[in-house]
C-alpha atoms as one frame of an Amber mdcrd trajectory, in Angstrom:
protein
   0.003   0.076   0.097   1.336   3.504  -0.956  -0.770   5.383   1.546  -2.480
   7.366  -1.229  -5.936   9.042  -0.708  -6.731   8.763  -4.371  -5.253   8.682
  -7.853  -5.727  10.784 -11.008  -4.721   9.762 -14.430  -4.368  11.947 -17.293
  -4.283   9.858 -20.412  -2.323   7.090 -18.538  -1.305   4.165 -20.433  -3.812
   1.524 -19.235  -2.169  -1.589 -21.006   1.587  -1.148 -21.440   1.832  -4.228
 -23.542   0.034  -2.499 -26.412   2.851   0.118 -26.775   5.699  -2.411 -26.317
   6.704  -0.526 -23.059   5.406  -3.119 -20.603   8.638  -3.925 -18.753   7.579
  -4.452 -15.272   4.562  -2.083 -15.473   1.273  -3.569 -14.663  -1.767  -3.439
 -16.863  -4.419  -1.502 -15.215  -6.997  -2.970 -17.410  -6.077  -6.308 -15.910
  -5.408  -5.132 -12.336  -7.872  -2.324 -11.976  -9.908  -4.205  -9.493  -6.933
  -4.203  -7.087  -7.185  -0.390  -6.685  -8.588   0.408  -3.342  -8.723   4.352
  -3.560 -10.961   6.720  -5.528  -9.810   7.230  -9.104 -10.224  10.143 -11.623
  -9.366   9.077 -15.063  -9.126  11.768 -17.893  -8.692  10.487 -21.473  -8.735
  11.741 -25.003 -11.389  10.140 -27.230  -8.816  10.376 -30.120  -5.814   9.009
 -28.155  -3.963   6.647 -30.466  -2.045   5.293 -27.460  -5.062   4.378 -25.421
  -7.866   2.479 -27.159 -11.410   3.022 -26.093 -11.726  -0.622 -25.367  -8.947
  -0.278 -22.659 -10.811   2.760 -21.071 -14.104   0.778 -21.072 -12.446  -2.280
 -19.521 -10.654  -0.311 -16.852 -14.089   1.445 -15.966 -15.806  -2.029 -15.742
 -13.180  -3.504 -13.545 -13.384  -0.461 -11.241 -17.099  -0.793 -11.240 -17.042
  -4.438 -10.407 -14.645  -3.852  -7.513 -16.849  -0.966  -6.261 -14.116   1.524
  -6.425 -15.300   5.200  -6.377 -14.380   6.393  -9.687 -15.017   8.891 -12.538
 -13.720   8.143 -16.122 -13.991  10.896 -18.523 -13.208  10.734 -22.142 -12.983
  13.921 -24.260 -14.281  13.241 -27.813 -11.704  14.215 -30.381  -8.922  15.131
 -27.942  -5.628  13.402 -28.542  -2.868  12.106 -26.250  -1.440  14.904 -24.233
  -4.293  17.146 -25.105  -3.807  18.785 -21.659  -0.064  19.635 -21.659   0.901
  19.734 -25.288  -2.158  20.999 -27.152  -3.838  23.006 -24.273  -4.730  25.901
 -26.568  -6.302  23.730 -29.207  -8.333  21.763 -26.722  -8.982  24.526 -24.318
 -12.497  23.435 -23.512 -11.442  19.789 -22.719  -8.506  21.125 -20.747 -10.615
  23.423 -18.712 -13.057  20.815 -18.047 -10.428  18.295 -16.994  -8.636  20.961
 -14.718 -11.989  21.779 -13.099 -12.673  17.953 -12.467  -9.181  17.626 -11.088
  -9.489  20.427  -8.448 -13.028  19.055  -7.501 -11.589  15.589  -7.000  -8.776
  16.874  -4.886 -11.291  18.999  -2.789 -13.447  15.990  -2.328 -10.351  13.877
  -1.297  -9.247  16.582   1.234 -12.787  16.700   2.823 -12.999  12.945   3.036
  -9.490  12.826   4.649 -10.267  15.500   7.298
């Protein structure tokens, strides 16, 4: 256990084996049910690194394990929409930032 109150993933690679970068990195698609803290996942709908099927399977695993979670996919947004293409995807980026701040606020209230 890492002692985390929650986790936030910005277009995090859910299945490293798809990219050939697996190494010792676990597949969150396969191990999502092992997560024990709230999750906020923010993904681009046009992310060529993270297929929609992986996002859906991750969401299903969290749901089946009763992990509090919110999985958001921004239609048309690519990988790195928030950091590298912020201006082009300003609406998605603003929404993602607002969701991140809200998630952190809820975690701090729950931890208090």
